[in-house]
N, C-alpha and C positions, 0 to 999 in steps of 0.2 A: 648539634649534629648527632644523628643516631647511627649506630654501626651498620655497615653494609649487610651483615648477616640478618639483622632484624628487618631491614628494608626488603631484602630478597625473600625472606619468609612471608612478609606481608604481601608481596607481589604474588607469591605462589598461592597463598590463601585466596586472594582476589581472583586469580585465574581459575582456580577450582570452583569458586562460587559462580563465575561467569558460565562455565561449562555446565554445571548442575542447573543453574537457572535457565539456560537455553534449552536443556533437555526437558525441564518441567514445562516450558512454554509450549511444547509440542502436544500437550494434552489439555483439554478444557478443564478438567477437574483440578489440575495442579498449576494452571497458568498464572493465577493471581499470586500464589506463593512463589512461583518462579520469577515473577517480576520483582518481588520483594527481595529474594535471594540475590538477584542480579544487581539490584540497587545497593544492597549491602556490600557486594563485591566492589562496586564502583566507588563507594564511600571509602573503603579500605585502600583502594588503589590511589585515590586522590590524596588521602591522608599520608600514605607512604611517600608519594612523590613530593609533597610539601616538606615533610620532615627530612627528606634526604638532601634538600637544597640549602637548609639553614638560612632562609630568606626572611625579609621583613614582612611580617604577617599582616600589617595594617591594611595594605592594599588588597591582600588576599581576602581578608575578612569583609572588606567593603564590597569587593566583587562577588563574593559568596552571598552576601546579604541581598545585593541587588538582583543577582541571578535567581536566587531562591524566591524572592518576592515576585519577579516576573513569571517564573515557572508556576508558582502556586496560583496566581491570579488567572493565568492562562488555563491551567488545568480545571479550575473551578468554573470559569465562565464559558469555556468552549462547549458548544452544542455537539451532540454526537454526530450530527450531519456535517459539522465542520471539522471532524477529527481527521479526515484524509488530508485536507490542506494543512492542518497543523503538523501532521507527520512530515509532509513535504517541507515545511519551514524548518523543522528540526533537522532533517537531512541536510538542508542548505546550510544551516548554522554549523553543523559538523564539518562540512566541506570547507567553509571559509575559515574555520578555526585551524584546520590543517594547513591551508594555504598560508595563513599568517604565521604559523609556527615555522614553516619552511623559509619564509621571507625574513623573519626575525633572526633565525639562526644564520642565514646567509649574511645579513647586515652585520651581525656580531663577529662573524669569523672571516669576513672578506679581507680585511687588512692583516689579520694574523696569518693568512695563508701566503703572504708575499714571501717568495724565496723558500717556502716550506712545502714538503710533499702533502698532497691532499688525499683524503680517504675516498675512494671511488664509491663505496656504499653510501656514505653520507651525501655525496653529490647526487648520486642517482636517486636517493630518497628525497632530496630536496626537489628535484625535477618532478618526480611522481607526485609528491604532496601538493606542489603548486598546480600541476596540470589537472590531476584528478579532483583536487579540492575546488579549483575554479570551475570546472565543468559541473561538479555536484552543486555548487552554490547557485549559479545562474540557471542551471537546468531545473533545480528544485523551485526556484522563484517562478519560472515559467509554469511548472506543474501546479504550483500554488495558484497562480493567476487563472489557469484553466479550470481548476477544481472550484475555486471561489467565484467563477464566472466573471472575473475582472478582465479576462482575455477570452477570445473566441475559443470554444471547446473543440471546434473542428480542426483538422490538420491544416496548417498554413504552408502551402506549397507554392513554389515558383520555379521557372525554368533554370536548368543547370544547378539545381540545389545540391545534389549529391557531389557534383564536381567541386562546388564551392566548399562543402564540408571537407572533402578530401584535401583540398588545397590548404585550408586552415589547419588541418591536422598535420600536414607535412611541414608547414611553417613552425608549428609547435615542436615537432620532433627535431627539426634543424636547429632551432634555438636551444633546445635541451642538449643536443650534442655539442654545440659550440660552448655552452656554459660548462659542461663537464670537462671539455678539453682545456679550458683556461678560465676558471671561475673568477680570478682576480680582475682580468681585463674585460670580460664579457658581461658587464653590468647592463648594458643596453639590451642585448639579447635576452637577459633574464627578465627585464621589465616587459619586453615584447611577449615572452612566454606567459607572464601573468595576464596581460591583456588578451592574448589569443585564447587562453584557457577559458576566460570569462565569456568571450564571444562564442566559442565553440559550444559551451553549455546551452546557450540560447538556440543556436542553429541545430543542435542535436535534438532538442525537445519540441520545437514548434511544429515539426511535421507529424507529430504523434497526436492522434485524436483522443477525445475524452473516453471512448470505449476502452482504450488501452492504458488509461491512467493507473489502474491497479498494478499492472506490470511495471510501469515506469517508476512508481513510488518504490516498489520493491527493489528495482535495479539501482535507483539513486541511493537507497539505503545501503546497498552493497558498495557503491562507490564511496560513500562517506566512510565506511569501514576500511576500505583499501587506502584511502587518503590518510586515515588515522594510523594505519599500520606503517605507511611510509614515514609519517611524522615520528613514529616511535623509533625507527632506525636513525633518524636525524639526531634525536636527543638521547639515544641509547636507553630508552625506557622499555623494559621487557614487557610489562603488563599492557602497555599501549599497543605493542606489536601483537600480543596474544588477543586482546579485545578486538582490535581492528581486523585481524584475520578471521575471528569468529563471525563478526558482523558481515564481512565481505563474503565469506563462504556461504553463510546461511542465506544472505540476500540473493546470491546467485542461484542457490538451490531452489529457493522459493519462486524466483522469477521463472525458472525452468518448469516447476510444477504448474504454475499458472498458465504458461504458454501451452503446456500439455493439455490443461483443462479447456483451452480454447482451440486445440488442435492446430496450432500455428507455431511457427518457429520464432525464436527471438529476433532473428534477422528480419522476418516479415513484420513483426511488431514495430521495430525501430525504423525500418526503411520502407514499409509498405504504404504509408500514407493512408491508413485505413479510415474510410469515411470522408475522404477529401473530395470525392467526386460522386456523381449520381450513381447509385448502386442498383444492380439488377437483382430481382428477387422473384420474378414471375408475377402473374396477375392473381390477386386474392379474390376468390369467389365466395359468395355466401352472404348472410345477413346477420348483423349484430343483434343479439337478443338480450336486452336489458332485463334486470330483475330488481325488485325492491327488497328491503330487509325482511319484511314479513314473509314473503314467498320463499326467500332463501332460508329463513328459520325452519319452515316446515320440512325442507329437504334435509337440513342439518339435524333436525330433531329425530329423523328416522335413520340417520346414518350410523353404521357400526364402526366405520374407520374414516378418519379425517387426517389429511396431511397438509400442513401449512408450508408454503414456499415464499419466504420473504425476499424482498428486494429493496432497492434504494428508496422506493416510495414509502416503505414502512419507516425508514429513518427520517425522511422529510416530515412525515406526519407525526413522528414520535408516538407510534401506535403500539410499540412493543409490550407495554404494560397491559393495554386493553386486549392484545392478542393472547397474552398469558391468561388473563381472566376468562376469555372465551374458551380457551383450551381446557381450563379447569371445569367450566360449565359443561362442555361436551363430555369430558370424562365422568362428571357426575351423572350425566345422562346415559352412561354405559358405552360410550364410543372409545375406541383406541385412537390416541392422538400422537402424531409425530411431526417433526419439522425437517423439511428437506433443505439442506444447505449446499448451494452450488459454490465451487471454489472461487469464482470471480463475481459473485453477487455483491452489489454495492460498489463502493469507490476505493476500497483498499482491502488488502488481504485480511480475512477474518472479520470483516465489518459486521456481518449478520450475527456471528458468534458473540461479538461484543455487545450488540444490542440485546440479544436474548438473555445473555448472562446478566446484564443490567436489570432485566425484568425478572430474574430468578427462575427462568425456565429450566427444568431439570436437564442435566447434561445428557442423560441417557435417552432423551427424546430427540436430540439433535442427530440426524442421520446424514451421512454423506450421499452424494449424488447416486453412486452405484447401488447403495443399499435401498434408496427410495425406488429407483427404477426396477429393481428386482421384484418389488411387490406392488408396483403402481397399478397393474391390471386388476388387483383385488381391492383397491381403495375406492370407497364410495364417493367421497368428495375431496377434491384438491382445491385449496384456497390459495390463490396467487395474490400476494399483497405487494403491489408496486414493482414486481419483477417483470421483465420484458424479454430481453435477448436470451436470457438463460433458460427460458421455457419456450422459445420460438421453434415450432416444428419445421420451419423452413431449413433449419440446420440438418434435418434428415431428408426432407422431401424435395427441396428445390436446389438443383445443382448450380444454378446461376446466382444463388444468393451468396453474398460475401461471408456469411457465417456458416456456409455449407460444410459439414464435417465436424463442426464444433460440438462436443458432447453437451447435451442439455438434460434437464430433468423432464422426463416425458409425461408431463401432467395431462396432455391431451388424451392419454390412454386410460385415465381414471374414468369412472362411470359418469361423474359430473364434475365440472370445473367452474368455480367461481373466481372471476378476475376482478380485483378491486383496483380501480384506476380513476384518476380525476377526469381523464379525457381519452381520446383515441390516439394521442400523440405517440410517436415512435420512441424507442429507447436510444441508448448511446450509439448503436449501430446505424441509426437513421433509416431503418427499413420497417415495412409493415409486418405485422405478426398474424399469420393465418389462424393461430389459436383462437383469436377473438371471434372468428367466424365459424368455428366448428359447431356441429349440431349439439354437442354435449356441453358447450360453454355458455355461461350466463355472465353478463357484465353488470357489476354493482358499482355504478359510477358515484364519485364523490370523494371527499377526504377520507383516507383510509381509517384514521382513528374514529371519525364520526360514524363510518359504516360499521366498523367492528363494535362500537358501543351500541349502535342500533340493534345489531344482532344479539348482543349480550342482554339488552333490555328485553328482547322477546323471550329469552330464556328465563328471565327473572319474573316475568308476568305470571 
């Protein structure tokens, strides 16, 4: 056993590392180091927790080895396009871990509480850990299924759905109150609380469509942090309370930022059933004008400024390295190059930033939406790579569109727009994009990576 002073100092160091790491994650240049700093803090926190218990380490080492092996294999084998569903899985595992901690502590202390006063904070923490942890687990599994296309991506709606959700939540609250009032005798309500929390996670997530999955992932991440915080109160672990609070708060803030980027409220995201019905968007007029790589090259060769706007299609095609090479070729030809990053492009927060960082695109070339829009009128060519809803001018022009009012990157205001797509299929929002029919837009159909490489080949000839 190690002295309490050493343990507390270790927890303090871990907490400081968490805060510093989180701060570093807010900037692209320091994000990788911030991840390492946070990982070091977690290692110290786990080490201090183990040393404080004086437990048999054989099982701990076995669990550590198995978990490390699974994590390493997953990290190495996961494709960047599958990263969103992997994040959803991790959120779910965090939630179920908190639920099991609450359940295990209840089973351990239930008989010891007979005839003894019980701590309200511990009981409340148990209820919250079970409820939030269960919702996080099954909700994350549904999100994983939608992102991995194992479940329908559209919102799944049925009559009286919100009434059923409210009823299930009321049952959960009633069970929690009964458990807190008499934890020794109320074992059945506790089990009902466990089951209801798992059911509510499914009901909570199925009405949310694929277009809103980035917000859902961020929100579920927040839930996993709140569940961990509640578990920290159960086992009186300071660093778990701190870490859970940080994750919970940062997830909620990020969810709010992403909702603002879509000009929608969190309530609308969670209960709006976005994309569940036929959507209005007005009649799209005009004619699609295809272009081939050779003709596109002549336009790019004469351009003085080019902005790339990546989307999920770039991730699917794994085109980020080819895009970086094309950007370098354009710079070598005298053009100014930038990348416009929309806050909700892709299927998780920061998806495009991760892709471009993997391809070693300079951080100072990554511009936020407002910075791009401020200069878009002077851009010679905007190259849209697999993005759809985040560049859809219907958000500005068509009041009947479900994305009306959503801030977008105004690529249609550039002098020329190249859109790289496999087909004319709609994006997550399920609506047509008037951009494709604009007079200054040219469609370069095909696999994004192959199209970029064809353009690059023209520069090398």
